[in-house]
C-alpha positions as CSV (number, residue, x, y, z in Angstrom):
1,M,10.9,27.0,5.2
2,A,12.9,27.1,2.7
3,K,15.0,25.2,3.9
4,R,12.8,22.9,5.1
5,S,10.9,22.7,1.7
6,G,14.4,21.9,-0.1
7,F,15.0,19.0,2.6
8,E,11.6,17.7,1.8
9,K,12.5,17.6,-2.2
10,V,15.8,15.9,-1.2
11,I,13.5,13.0,1.3
12,R,10.8,12.9,-1.4
13,A,13.9,12.0,-4.3
14,I,15.0,9.7,-2.4
15,A,11.8,7.9,-1.8
16,R,10.8,8.3,-5.6
17,E,14.5,6.7,-6.6
18,T,14.3,4.0,-3.5
19,A,10.7,2.8,-4.7
20,K,11.3,3.1,-8.5
21,Q,14.6,0.8,-8.1
22,Q,12.0,-1.6,-6.6
23,R,9.9,-1.7,-8.9
24,L,12.3,-1.5,-11.5
25,R,13.8,-5.0,-10.4
26,A,10.4,-6.1,-10.3
27,S,9.7,-5.0,-13.3
28,E,13.0,-6.5,-15.0
29,Q,12.2,-9.9,-13.4
30,R,9.2,-10.3,-14.9
31,A,10.5,-9.1,-18.6
32,L,13.4,-12.1,-17.7
33,E,10.9,-14.4,-17.1
34,R,8.7,-13.2,-20.1
35,E,11.8,-12.9,-22.4
36,T,12.7,-16.6,-21.3
37,D,9.4,-17.9,-22.0
38,R,9.2,-15.9,-25.5
39,E,12.6,-17.5,-26.2
40,Q,11.5,-21.0,-25.4
41,R,8.4,-20.7,-27.3
42,Q,10.4,-19.4,-30.1
43,R,13.0,-22.3,-30.1
44,R,9.8,-24.6,-30.2
45,R,8.2,-23.2,-32.9
46,D,11.9,-22.9,-34.7
47,R,12.3,-26.8,-34.2
48,A,8.6,-27.2,-35.4
49,I,9.6,-26.0,-38.6
50,K,12.6,-27.3,-39.3
51,E,11.2,-30.7,-38.4
52,R,8.2,-29.7,-41.0
53,E,10.6,-28.5,-43.8
54,Q,12.5,-32.0,-42.8
55,A,10.0,-34.2,-43.3
56,R,10.3,-33.6,-47.1
57,Y,12.9,-36.0,-47.7
58,S,11.0,-38.8,-45.3
59,R,7.8,-39.9,-45.4
60,E,8.1,-41.3,-41.4
61,S,10.0,-37.9,-40.5
62,E,7.2,-36.1,-42.4
63,R,4.3,-37.7,-39.5
64,L,6.2,-37.0,-36.6
65,A,7.3,-33.4,-37.8
66,K,3.5,-33.0,-38.4
67,Q,2.9,-34.2,-34.8
68,N,5.1,-32.5,-33.1
69,Y,3.8,-29.0,-35.4
70,L,0.6,-29.7,-33.9
71,E,1.5,-30.3,-30.4
72,F,3.6,-27.1,-30.8
73,Q,1.1,-24.7,-31.8
74,M,-1.6,-26.7,-29.3
75,Q,1.3,-25.7,-26.6
76,E,1.3,-22.2,-28.1
77,A,-2.3,-21.8,-27.3
78,R,-2.2,-22.9,-23.9
79,D,0.6,-20.5,-23.2
80,K,-1.3,-17.7,-24.0
81,N,-4.1,-18.8,-22.0
82,D,-1.2,-19.2,-19.1
83,N,-0.8,-15.7,-19.4
84,I,-4.1,-14.4,-19.4
85,T,-4.7,-16.5,-16.4
86,L,-1.8,-15.0,-14.7
87,S,-2.7,-11.5,-15.4
88,L,-6.4,-12.2,-14.3
89,N,-5.1,-13.3,-11.4
90,E,-3.0,-10.3,-10.8
91,L,-6.0,-7.7,-11.3
92,E,-8.1,-10.1,-8.6
93,N,-5.5,-10.0,-6.5
94,I,-4.6,-6.1,-5.9
95,L,-6.4,-6.1,-2.7
96,S,-5.2,-9.4,-1.3
97,A,-1.8,-9.0,-2.2
98,T,-1.3,-5.6,-0.1
99,L,-2.8,-7.7,2.8
100,M,0.0,-10.5,3.4
101,V,3.0,-7.2,3.3
102,D,3.9,-4.7,5.9
103,D,2.9,-1.6,4.1
104,T,5.3,0.5,6.8
105,V,8.4,2.7,5.5
106,T,10.4,2.0,8.0
107,F,13.1,5.4,8.2
108,D,16.2,3.2,8.3
109,S,15.7,1.5,5.1
110,L,16.2,5.3,3.8
111,R,20.1,4.8,4.8
112,V,22.6,3.6,2.6
113,L,23.2,0.6,4.1
114,E,26.1,-1.4,2.6
115,N,29.6,-0.3,3.9
116,P,32.6,0.0,1.8
117,S,34.0,-2.9,0.2
118,P,37.2,-4.0,1.9
119,F,40.9,-2.9,-0.1
120,A,41.4,-5.6,-3.0
121,P,44.5,-4.4,-5.2
122,A,45.5,-6.8,-7.9
123,K,47.4,-9.2,-6.8
124,S,50.2,-8.1,-9.1
125,L,50.6,-5.3,-6.9
126,T,50.9,-7.1,-3.6
127,T,53.4,-9.6,-5.1
128,A,56.8,-9.1,-4.6
129,I,59.0,-9.7,-8.0
130,K,62.0,-11.8,-7.4
131,G,64.9,-12.1,-9.5
132,P,66.8,-14.8,-10.8
133,S,69.3,-16.0,-8.3
134,L,73.3,-15.7,-9.2
135,E,73.5,-19.6,-9.6
136,S,71.2,-18.8,-12.3
137,F,73.7,-16.8,-14.2
138,T,76.7,-18.8,-12.4
139,S,75.7,-22.4,-12.8
140,K,76.0,-22.1,-16.8
141,L,80.4,-21.9,-16.7
142,P,82.0,-25.1,-15.8
143,S,84.0,-25.2,-12.9
144,L,87.8,-25.4,-13.7
145,P,88.9,-28.6,-14.3
146,W,92.1,-30.0,-13.1
147,Y,94.3,-29.4,-15.9
148,A,93.5,-25.5,-16.1
149,F,96.7,-24.3,-15.2
150,L,98.2,-26.8,-18.3
151,I,96.5,-24.2,-21.1
152,P,97.6,-20.7,-21.0
153,G,94.9,-18.2,-20.7
154,Y,92.3,-20.8,-19.7
155,K,92.0,-19.9,-16.1
156,S,92.0,-16.0,-16.7
157,K,89.2,-16.6,-19.5
158,H,87.0,-18.2,-16.9
159,S,87.8,-15.8,-14.6
160,E,86.4,-13.1,-17.0
161,K,83.4,-15.1,-17.8
162,L,82.6,-15.3,-14.1
163,R,82.9,-11.9,-13.7
164,L,80.4,-11.1,-16.7
165,A,77.8,-13.4,-14.9
166,N,78.3,-11.8,-11.5
167,E,77.5,-8.1,-13.4
168,Q,74.6,-9.6,-15.0
169,Y,73.3,-10.9,-11.8
170,I,73.3,-7.4,-10.3
171,A,72.2,-5.7,-13.3
172,S,69.4,-8.0,-13.0
173,E,68.8,-7.4,-9.5
174,Q,68.8,-3.6,-9.8
175,Q,66.2,-3.8,-12.5
176,V,64.0,-5.9,-10.1
177,N,64.4,-3.2,-7.5
178,I,63.1,-0.6,-9.7
179,Q,60.1,-2.8,-10.7
180,N,59.6,-3.5,-6.8
181,T,59.5,0.2,-6.2
182,Q,57.0,0.9,-9.1
183,R,54.8,-1.7,-7.9
184,L,55.0,0.0,-4.4
185,D,54.1,3.1,-5.9
186,L,51.2,2.0,-7.3
187,L,50.2,0.0,-4.5
188,K,50.1,3.4,-2.2
189,K,48.1,5.1,-5.3
190,A,45.8,2.4,-5.1
191,R,45.2,2.8,-1.5
192,E,45.1,6.3,-1.6
193,D,42.3,6.0,-4.3
194,Y,40.6,3.6,-2.4
195,E,41.1,5.5,0.8
196,A,39.1,8.6,-0.8
197,R,37.1,6.7,-2.7
198,V,35.7,5.2,1.4
199,S,35.7,8.8,2.5
200,A,33.6,9.8,-0.1
201,F,31.0,7.2,0.2
202,L,31.5,7.7,4.1
203,E,30.7,11.5,3.4
204,K,27.8,10.5,1.3
205,K,26.3,8.1,4.0
206,A,26.6,10.5,7.0
207,L,24.7,13.5,4.9
208,R,21.8,10.7,3.9
209,D,22.1,9.9,7.8
210,S,21.5,13.2,8.9
211,E,18.7,13.8,6.1
212,V,17.3,10.8,7.6
213,D,17.4,11.5,11.0
214,A,15.9,15.3,9.8
215,F,13.3,13.3,8.4
216,R,12.1,11.4,10.8
217,Y,12.5,14.1,13.5
218,S,10.2,16.7,11.2
219,Y,7.8,13.5,10.5
220,Y,6.9,12.5,14.3
221,E,6.9,16.4,15.3
222,G,3.7,16.3,13.3
223,D,5.1,18.5,10.9
224,P,2.7,18.5,7.3
225,E,4.9,18.5,4.6
226,S,7.3,14.8,6.3
227,I,3.5,13.4,7.0
228,I,2.9,14.1,2.8
229,A,6.5,12.8,1.9
230,Y,6.3,9.8,4.1
231,C,2.7,8.8,2.8
232,S,4.3,9.4,-0.8
233,M,7.1,6.6,0.1
234,V,4.0,4.3,1.2
235,L,2.5,4.9,-2.0
236,E,5.5,5.0,-4.4
237,K,6.6,1.4,-3.0
238,S,3.7,-0.3,-4.0
239,V,4.3,-3.2,-6.4
240,Y,1.1,-2.9,-8.9
241,P,0.9,-5.3,-12.3
242,E,2.6,-3.8,-15.5
243,G,0.5,-0.9,-17.3
244,F,-0.8,0.5,-13.7
245,P,-0.1,4.6,-14.1
246,Q,0.4,4.9,-10.1
247,N,0.4,8.7,-10.4
248,F,-0.7,10.3,-7.3
249,S,-1.3,13.6,-5.6
250,L,-1.6,14.3,-1.6
251,A,-2.4,16.9,0.4
252,Y,-3.0,16.8,4.4
253,Q,-5.2,18.8,6.6
254,P,-3.5,18.8,9.9
255,E,-6.4,20.9,11.1
256,S,-8.8,17.4,10.6
257,K,-5.9,14.9,10.2
258,Q,-7.1,14.4,7.1
259,L,-5.4,12.6,4.0
260,V,-6.5,13.4,0.9
261,V,-5.3,11.2,-2.1
262,E,-6.2,12.1,-5.9
263,Y,-4.8,8.4,-7.4
264,E,-4.8,7.7,-11.2
265,I,-5.9,4.3,-12.1
266,P,-6.0,2.1,-15.3
267,T,-8.4,2.5,-17.8
268,V,-10.8,-0.5,-18.9
269,E,-8.1,-1.6,-21.1
270,I,-6.1,-3.0,-18.2
271,I,-8.5,-5.8,-18.4
272,P,-7.6,-8.9,-21.2
273,S,-10.1,-8.7,-24.3
274,V,-9.7,-11.9,-24.7
275,A,-11.4,-15.2,-22.7
276,E,-9.3,-17.7,-24.4
277,Y,-6.9,-18.7,-27.2
278,R,-7.8,-22.0,-29.4
279,Y,-6.0,-23.9,-32.0
280,V,-8.0,-25.0,-34.9
281,K,-6.4,-27.9,-36.3
282,T,-8.6,-27.7,-40.0
283,R,-7.5,-23.7,-40.4
284,D,-3.9,-24.6,-38.2
285,E,-4.8,-21.3,-36.8
286,I,-4.8,-19.8,-33.3
287,V,-8.1,-18.1,-33.1
288,E,-9.5,-15.6,-30.0
289,K,-12.4,-15.8,-28.0
290,L,-13.1,-12.3,-26.9
291,R,-14.7,-11.7,-23.2
292,K,-17.8,-11.0,-23.0
293,P,-18.7,-7.0,-22.5
294,A,-20.4,-7.6,-19.1
295,E,-17.5,-9.6,-17.7
296,I,-15.3,-6.7,-18.6
297,K,-17.1,-4.4,-17.1
298,A,-17.7,-6.8,-14.0
299,L,-13.6,-7.3,-13.6
300,Y,-13.2,-3.5,-14.4
301,S,-15.5,-2.2,-11.5
302,D,-13.6,-4.9,-8.8
303,L,-10.7,-3.7,-10.2
304,V,-12.0,-0.2,-9.2
305,A,-13.0,-0.9,-5.6
306,S,-9.9,-3.1,-5.3
307,I,-7.4,0.0,-5.5
308,A,-9.5,2.2,-3.9
309,L,-9.5,-0.3,-0.8
310,R,-5.4,-0.9,-1.3
311,C,-4.7,2.8,-1.0
312,L,-6.5,3.4,1.9
313,H,-5.7,0.3,3.6
314,E,-1.7,0.8,2.8
315,I,-2.1,4.7,4.2
316,F,-3.9,3.6,7.6
317,E,-1.3,0.8,8.4
318,A,1.7,3.0,7.3
319,D,0.5,5.4,9.5
320,Q,3.1,4.9,12.4
321,G,3.0,8.2,13.5
322,E,-0.7,7.8,14.2
323,F,-1.4,11.5,12.4
324,L,-4.3,10.1,10.0
325,E,-7.8,10.1,11.7
326,T,-9.6,9.9,8.4
327,C,-8.2,9.9,4.4
328,C,-10.1,10.5,1.4
329,F,-9.4,8.7,-1.4
330,S,-10.4,10.1,-5.2
331,G,-9.6,8.0,-8.3
332,Y,-9.6,8.9,-11.6
333,V,-8.6,8.0,-15.0
334,S,-6.5,10.1,-17.9
335,T,-8.9,9.1,-21.1
336,I,-10.1,10.8,-23.9
337,D,-14.1,12.1,-24.5
338,P,-15.4,10.5,-27.4
339,A,-17.3,13.3,-28.1
340,T,-14.9,15.8,-27.9
341,G,-12.2,13.9,-28.7
342,R,-10.2,15.7,-25.8
343,E,-8.3,14.6,-22.8
344,I,-10.5,14.4,-19.9
345,Q,-9.5,12.9,-16.3
346,P,-13.2,11.5,-14.7
347,H,-13.1,10.3,-11.3
348,L,-14.9,7.1,-11.0
349,V,-14.4,6.3,-7.5
350,S,-14.1,8.8,-4.1
351,V,-14.8,7.4,-0.9
352,R,-13.9,9.5,2.8
353,T,-13.4,6.7,6.1
354,T,-12.0,7.2,9.0
355,R,-9.3,5.4,10.6
356,K,-11.5,3.1,13.5
357,N,-13.9,2.5,11.2
358,F,-11.8,1.3,8.6
359,T,-9.5,-0.7,10.4
360,E,-12.5,-3.2,12.0
361,I,-12.9,-4.0,8.4
362,D,-11.7,-8.0,7.2
363,L,-10.5,-7.0,3.8
364,A,-9.4,-10.6,3.2
365,R,-13.1,-11.6,3.5
366,V,-15.4,-8.5,2.2
367,D,-17.5,-7.9,-1.2
368,R,-15.7,-5.2,-2.5
369,A,-18.1,-3.7,-4.0
370,V,-20.5,-3.7,-0.7
371,C,-17.8,-2.6,0.9
372,L,-17.3,0.5,-0.6
373,K,-20.9,1.2,-0.8
374,N,-21.1,0.6,2.9
375,L,-18.1,3.4,3.4
376,G,-20.5,5.6,2.0
377,A,-18.5,5.9,-1.2
378,H,-19.7,7.6,-4.7
379,V,-18.8,5.2,-7.3
380,S,-19.4,5.3,-11.3
381,R,-22.3,3.6,-12.4
382,S,-20.3,2.7,-15.6
383,P,-16.8,2.5,-14.4
384,S,-15.9,1.1,-18.3
385,E,-17.4,3.5,-19.7
386,A,-15.7,6.2,-17.6
387,Q,-18.8,8.0,-16.3
388,P,-17.8,10.3,-13.8
389,V,-18.7,10.8,-10.1
390,R,-18.6,14.3,-8.3
391,P,-15.3,13.5,-5.8
392,I,-15.8,13.9,-2.1
393,I,-13.1,16.2,-1.8
394,E,-12.4,18.5,-4.6
395,F,-8.5,18.1,-4.3
396,H,-7.5,21.5,-5.6
397,M,-9.9,23.1,-3.1
398,I,-6.9,22.2,-0.4
399,D,-5.7,25.9,-0.5
400,K,-2.4,26.2,0.8
401,R,-2.9,29.7,2.2
402,F,-4.8,28.2,5.3
403,V,-1.6,28.9,7.6
404,D,-0.6,29.2,11.3
405,Q,0.3,32.3,13.5
406,Q,4.0,31.6,12.8
407,D,3.8,31.9,8.9
408,L,2.1,35.2,9.1
409,T,5.4,37.1,7.6
410,S,5.4,35.3,5.1
411,Q,2.1,35.2,4.2
412,L,1.1,38.9,4.6
413,S,-0.8,40.6,1.9
414,S,-3.9,43.0,1.6
415,A,-6.3,40.0,1.6
416,T,-8.7,40.1,4.4
417,N,-8.1,37.7,7.5
418,L,-11.6,35.7,8.1
419,M,-10.8,35.4,11.9
420,D,-10.7,39.0,12.1
421,L,-14.5,39.4,11.4
422,N,-17.3,39.3,14.0
423,P,-20.0,36.6,13.5
424,Y,-22.4,38.8,11.6
425,E,-19.4,39.7,8.9
426,F,-18.5,36.4,8.5
427,E,-22.4,34.8,8.1
428,T,-22.7,37.8,5.8
429,L,-19.9,36.6,3.8
430,V,-20.5,33.0,3.7
431,A,-24.5,34.0,2.3
432,N,-23.1,36.5,-0.3
433,L,-20.5,33.9,-1.5
434,F,-23.4,31.1,-2.3
435,S,-25.3,33.7,-3.6
436,K,-23.0,34.3,-6.6
437,M,-22.7,30.5,-6.7
438,G,-26.5,30.6,-7.8
439,L,-28.7,30.0,-4.8
440,E,-31.0,32.0,-3.3
441,S,-30.0,32.8,-0.1
442,K,-31.0,34.8,2.8
443,L,-29.4,35.6,6.2
444,T,-31.7,34.4,8.9
445,R,-31.6,36.3,12.4
446,S,-29.7,35.4,15.5
447,S,-29.3,31.7,17.7
448,R,-33.5,32.2,18.2
449,D,-33.8,30.7,14.6
450,G,-32.7,27.1,15.6
451,G,-29.1,27.6,14.7
452,V,-29.9,28.6,11.0
453,D,-27.1,31.5,9.5
454,C,-28.4,30.9,6.1
455,I,-31.7,29.7,4.3
456,A,-30.8,29.1,0.1
457,Y,-32.9,28.0,-2.2
458,D,-31.3,25.9,-5.4
459,P,-33.5,27.1,-8.3
460,R,-32.7,24.0,-10.5
461,P,-35.6,21.8,-11.0
462,I,-35.4,18.2,-9.9
463,L,-32.3,18.7,-8.3
464,G,-32.4,22.0,-6.4
465,G,-34.7,22.4,-3.5
466,K,-34.5,24.3,0.0
467,V,-30.6,24.6,1.7
468,V,-29.6,25.2,5.2
469,I,-26.4,26.7,5.3
470,Q,-24.3,27.3,8.8
471,A,-21.1,29.0,9.0
472,K,-18.2,28.4,12.3
473,R,-16.0,31.1,12.3
474,Y,-13.5,28.6,14.5
475,R,-10.1,28.3,15.4
476,H,-10.1,24.4,16.7
477,T,-11.7,21.3,15.0
478,V,-15.5,21.3,14.7
479,G,-16.7,18.0,16.4
480,V,-19.6,16.0,15.1
481,S,-22.2,17.6,17.8
482,A,-22.6,20.8,15.2
483,V,-23.2,18.4,12.5
484,R,-26.1,16.8,14.2
485,D,-27.3,20.0,14.9
486,L,-27.1,21.0,11.6
487,Y,-28.9,17.7,10.4
488,G,-31.7,18.3,13.0
489,T,-32.3,21.9,11.6
490,M,-32.4,20.4,8.2
491,M,-35.1,18.4,9.3
492,N,-36.7,20.8,11.1
493,E,-36.6,23.4,7.9
494,G,-38.1,20.5,5.4
495,A,-34.6,20.8,3.4
496,N,-33.2,18.9,0.6
497,K,-29.4,19.5,1.8
498,G,-27.3,21.1,4.7
499,I,-24.1,22.6,4.0
500,L,-21.6,23.5,7.2
501,V,-18.9,26.1,6.3
502,T,-15.8,26.6,8.9
503,T,-12.7,28.2,9.1
504,S,-10.9,25.1,10.9
505,G,-11.7,21.5,10.3
506,Y,-13.6,18.6,11.0
507,G,-12.8,15.7,13.1
508,P,-13.5,12.1,12.1
509,D,-16.9,11.7,14.0
510,A,-18.2,14.8,11.6
511,F,-17.1,13.2,8.7
512,E,-18.6,9.5,9.8
513,F,-22.0,11.2,10.8
514,A,-22.1,12.9,7.3
515,K,-20.8,10.6,5.2
516,D,-24.5,8.9,4.0
517,K,-26.8,12.6,4.4
518,P,-27.1,15.3,2.3
519,I,-24.9,17.4,4.2
520,E,-21.9,18.8,2.6
521,L,-18.7,20.0,5.3
522,I,-16.5,22.8,3.8
523,E,-13.3,23.1,5.5
524,G,-11.0,26.3,5.5
525,G,-9.3,25.5,2.6
526,G,-11.9,24.9,0.5
527,L,-14.0,28.1,1.5
528,L,-10.9,30.0,0.4
529,F,-10.6,28.6,-3.0
530,L,-14.7,29.2,-3.1
531,L,-14.0,33.0,-2.5
532,Q,-11.3,32.9,-5.0
533,E,-13.4,31.9,-7.5
534,I,-16.1,34.4,-7.2
535,G,-12.9,37.1,-6.9
536,I,-12.7,37.6,-3.5
537,E,-9.1,37.4,-1.7
538,A,-9.1,36.1,1.6
539,R,-6.8,33.8,4.2
540,I,-7.0,32.5,7.8
541,L,-4.7,33.2,9.7
542,M,-5.1,31.7,13.4
543,P,-4.3,33.8,16.4
544,E,-1.5,32.9,19.0
545,N,-4.1,32.7,22.0
């Protein structure tokens, strides 16, 4: 397990780095475009100011400079308005932008795809050095004239000069040979260095290939950690406008094939507060027209809905292994509580849907708010004021102590295994749990009561009332029939709410049936968390058979 955990860290690091580089390149491109635009505006500004200064020396120039200055100021206002329009278009197209791309992460894209560059030494190393020819030394000597024998010693002097020229040529040849030997040594060293770099590169490439192959295998084997790592890649590579935090946490429940996403969304400040810039000639000033608060609220509410639908779309579309039947998305903001000044993270939206229902939606044509409402989402009444909603699944309730039998040796402790309890003991434990949570609960007799395990009363005024609780000590996924039975019992009992507790998980049909009803489904991980909150250490170890 430790080896696999280390491997997953490597894969997640690869995913984060790959996505980060993609986002960085996009951000750098946007920054370059903004810088180019800024420089152009600055040049226009400098030119206008310079012309205005020059106008002191010429009445005609002054008129032209004033005209150019006015045109510059109006263009400045237009540029600012264009930036607002661009920013708004990016925000309004958050959902539609992802519909035009394939969100699947191919495993081959994680490999090192480039090949080593060919060996390209400096030309000075591959070109042989050539020295001067013998003629270049001897050509300076005149040939012996016919009268040379008449002059005493002339012939011997000429021979001496010829000998010296030959010696200079030989010395030059030796120097050239030494230089060529040194050149060949440097060329050999350059090739050895190149081959060492290529060997290291190929070794790194082979290591990455083996990691990707192992990751691909573990993903298609349904390993939960690999599924989480893969989904992390999907969300990491998603490119949002500048200013989006893109922080998230993922958890996967293999029993229900459910992915739980906690996603940080930007605060309302992401909406441009200025609606329009206008140049006022009489004041020589570019003034702002602020956006109406109602418009900001509407734009932000639409953005929150768009982000939720976008994440669900990306997760389901990229699920090439078809391991996700249900996805629960909860979006929160990091902000400051104005009443206390403390940092808070209220949830603004929480929605759970099945793959079957979500993929039937035409996201290009929906009203995003209505779509979320139809999915049974919990949406803040006022997202711009960070009014919180309760998430459908509390992320910290997904407990990793919910393990398979093969993990038993690494999970041994004195904690009670809930699967070792008989049905009555399990029902009693659940009743005690809700009693300690503040409900007045009473166990019912066995099955003749219509399937009711526990009747509880919430003593709170207005919000309280009668609650029907059923406990299922199952090793297999709880189907929709159990949820239907609970709902029927609620109707018979006149209860305000129903709670179904299980040691396993729920199928997508169960979640779908419960979404618009006052029914809460608590899975094995959530049950362990709630027990821990009241001081009971427990675990769920499934038997082999």
